[in-house]
C-alpha positions in Angstrom: 32.0 -69.5 19.9 29.2 -71.5 21.5 31.4 -72.0 24.7 32.2 -68.2 24.9 28.6 -67.2 24.7 27.1 -65.7 27.7 23.4 -66.4 27.3 20.7 -64.9 29.4 18.2 -67.4 31.0 15.7 -68.8 28.4 18.1 -68.2 25.5 19.6 -71.4 24.0 22.1 -72.0 21.2 21.6 -75.0 19.0 24.3 -75.9 16.5 23.0 -77.4 13.1 23.0 -77.1 9.4 20.8 -75.0 7.2 19.2 -78.0 5.6 18.5 -79.8 8.7 17.1 -77.8 11.5 17.0 -80.0 14.7 13.6 -78.8 15.8 10.2 -80.4 15.7 7.6 -79.6 13.1 5.7 -76.4 13.7 8.0 -75.1 16.5 8.3 -71.3 15.7 6.2 -68.4 14.8 9.1 -66.7 13.0 12.3 -67.7 11.2 14.6 -64.8 10.7 17.7 -64.8 8.5 19.8 -61.9 8.3 23.0 -61.9 6.0 23.0 -65.8 6.0 21.7 -67.3 2.8 24.5 -65.7 0.6 26.9 -67.9 2.6 25.0 -71.3 1.7 25.8 -73.3 -1.2 23.2 -72.4 -3.8 21.8 -76.0 -4.2 21.3 -76.1 -0.4 19.0 -73.0 -0.4 15.8 -74.9 -1.5 16.3 -77.4 1.2 16.9 -74.7 3.8 13.7 -72.9 2.8 11.8 -76.3 3.1 13.2 -76.8 6.5 12.2 -73.3 7.5 8.7 -74.1 6.2 8.6 -77.4 8.2 9.6 -75.7 11.5 7.1 -72.8 11.3 3.6 -73.1 12.8 0.8 -72.5 10.4 0.7 -68.7 9.7 4.3 -68.4 10.7 6.7 -65.9 8.8 9.9 -66.6 7.1 12.0 -63.3 6.9 15.1 -63.0 4.8 17.6 -60.2 4.4 20.5 -60.7 1.9 22.8 -58.6 -0.4 21.3 -57.8 -3.7 23.0 -59.6 -6.5 22.6 -56.5 -8.8 24.7 -54.2 -6.5 27.4 -56.8 -5.9 29.4 -58.5 -5.4 29.3 -57.5 -1.8 32.0 -59.7 -0.3 35.8 -59.7 -0.5 35.7 -60.3 -4.3 34.2 -56.9 -4.9 36.7 -54.9 -7.3 38.2 -58.1 -8.6 35.3 -60.0 -10.4 31.6 -59.2 -11.2 30.1 -62.3 -9.3 30.8 -63.1 -5.7 33.5 -65.6 -5.4 34.8 -65.1 -1.8 32.8 -65.5 1.4 29.4 -65.2 -0.5 28.9 -68.4 -2.4 25.9 -66.8 -4.2 24.2 -63.4 -4.1 20.5 -63.5 -5.1 17.9 -61.4 -7.1 14.4 -60.5 -5.8 12.9 -62.7 -8.5 15.0 -65.8 -7.6 14.2 -65.6 -4.0 10.5 -65.1 -4.7 10.5 -68.2 -6.7 12.4 -70.2 -4.0 10.0 -69.0 -1.4 7.0 -70.1 -3.5 8.7 -73.5 -4.3 9.0 -74.1 -0.6 5.2 -73.6 -0.1 5.3 -70.0 1.3 2.5 -67.6 0.3 2.1 -63.8 0.3 5.7 -63.0 -0.4 6.2 -59.2 0.5 8.9 -56.6 0.8 9.3 -53.2 2.1 9.0 -50.1 -0.1 11.0 -48.1 2.5 14.8 -48.7 2.9 15.4 -51.3 5.6 17.5 -48.8 7.7 14.3 -46.7 7.9 11.8 -49.6 8.4 13.9 -51.1 11.3 13.8 -47.9 13.2 9.9 -47.6 13.0 7.3 -50.4 13.3 4.7 -47.9 11.7 7.0 -47.3 8.8 7.5 -51.1 8.5 3.8 -51.7 8.5 2.9 -48.9 6.0 5.4 -49.8 3.4 4.8 -53.5 3.0 4.2 -54.2 -0.7 3.6 -57.4 -2.7 6.4 -59.3 -4.3 5.8 -58.0 -7.8 6.5 -54.4 -6.7 9.9 -55.6 -5.2 10.6 -57.5 -8.4 9.9 -54.5 -10.5 12.3 -52.4 -8.5 15.0 -55.0 -8.7 14.4 -55.2 -12.6 14.8 -51.5 -12.8 18.0 -51.6 -10.8 19.4 -54.4 -12.9 19.3 -52.4 -16.2 21.5 -49.6 -14.9 24.6 -49.9 -17.0 27.4 -49.7 -14.6 28.0 -51.3 -11.2 29.1 -48.1 -9.6 25.9 -46.3 -10.5 23.8 -49.5 -9.5 25.5 -49.5 -6.2 25.2 -45.8 -5.5 21.5 -45.8 -6.5 20.9 -49.0 -4.7 22.4 -47.7 -1.4 20.6 -44.4 -1.7 17.2 -46.1 -2.4 17.8 -49.0 0.2 17.9 -51.6 -2.6 21.4 -52.9 -2.0 20.1 -55.4 0.3 17.0 -57.6 -0.2 14.4 -58.0 2.6 11.5 -60.3 1.8 9.1 -62.1 4.1 6.4 -64.6 3.6 3.9 -66.7 5.4 3.3 -70.3 5.8 -0.3 -70.9 4.9 -2.6 -70.8 8.0 -3.9 -74.3 7.3 -2.1 -77.2 5.5 
């Protein structure tokens, strides 16, 4: 696929693994992961977040979007089993991701109150609906107690809770 890529000037593709990012320390202001971490082996995620922390400059942001475990599985195993067993090696809850962010050293874990599909279309909505991690964890806990997967999924999609979107900062000073 790299050979088929038609990159614009200044755009570079680097092949690597999630637990060893081939960049110097403090290289980036932002690490953005969209629909990636569910494909990593669960035991590799702490190492991946540590690598993200390492390559971020002080004050840099880690942003992660991934399917919500409570509305899944959201891969090819949906309809056959209750837990992702196909292309998604693990789907996560908000609480689990908050804990992994903090274990890696990130601070000020936040999410969005507005559904991602709305926040993506408006920087103002994105900025105005940022909420602390406990709010997102409470939403996720409420979703998890809905008794059936069909109802959780319908409600999750309607409220924009079927995917988790969290972001956090590397402390400005080490």
